[in-house]
C-alpha positions, 0 to 999 in steps of 0.5 A, spaced: 458 484 469 461 477 466 465 474 471 470 471 466 471 479 464 479 480 463 481 486 468 487 490 469 489 494 475 495 498 477 497 496 484 499 500 490 506 499 488 504 502 481 505 496 477 500 494 471 497 488 473 493 483 469 489 480 466 485 477 472 478 475 472 473 478 477 473 472 482 481 474 482 480 481 483 475 480 488 480 476 492 486 481 491 481 486 494 480 482 500 487 479 501 492 483 498 496 489 501 497 491 494 490 493 492 486 499 495 480 503 493 485 508 490 488 503 485 485 504 478 482 498 474 479 497 467 475 491 464 477 490 457 471 486 455 466 491 457 465 497 452 461 501 457 466 501 463 470 507 463 478 506 461 482 506 468 477 508 473 479 508 481 476 502 485 472 507 489 469 511 483 467 504 479 460 504 476 455 502 481 454 495 477 461 493 479 461 495 486 459 488 488 466 486 486 469 491 492 464 489 498 467 490 505 473 493 507 479 492 503 485 488 506 489 494 508 484 500 509 490 505 507 486 511 507 483 510 514 485 515 519 488 511 524 496 513 524 499 518 529 506 521 529 510 525 534 512 532 532 516 537 537 514 532 542 507 532 541 502 527 538 499 529 531 494 525 527 490 521 526 492 521 519 492 516 513 498 512 511 498 515 505 499 522 508 504 519 513 508 517 506 508 524 504 511 527 510 516 522 510 518 524 502 517 531 504 523 530 510 518 532 515 519 525 518 525 521 518 526 513 519 527 514 526 521 518 528 515 515 532 509 513 529 503 509 532 497 506 529 490 506 533 487 501 529 492 496 532 496 494 526 503 496 529 502 494 537 500 498 543 506 502 543 509 507 539 514 504 534 520 507 529 517 509 522 522 504 519 519 498 522 512 499 519 510 495 513 510 500 508 517 503 510 521 497 512 523 494 506 526 501 504 530 501 510 532 494 510 540 493 511 543 489 505 546 482 506 554 483 508 558 481 502 562 474 503 569 474 505 573 474 499 581 473 499 584 479 496 590 477 491 597 476 493 601 482 491 607 478 490 
């Protein structure tokens, strides 16, 4: 492949990004939490490259772009959660998200990552990176004097 080829990708937040060159795509793979092996990519300069393919399913000639683990390894089964006072898991972060959206987990439920990304202890779901931004409290409104009713 040509390192100057223009690549597009859809990141983990479902944003269409690009164009980027091969070096930048490789850098994102290794350093960004927004790109994982289930994201889709497309090389617009290679007519033989299939349109929008998952990174994990990329043609063999392109696999060298994605050598080594990605930044997050989000599909690795390392997450545990409490259900009816029993530890459940391991499951992937994607499965954890799915349980939250299905209301099987709440923001206060305890989770633990055996890979060590949280801590050695159980933490509330709302405190881990993929969920924390959803539960962030808004900044307080500034004090604005009310108009006189005279």
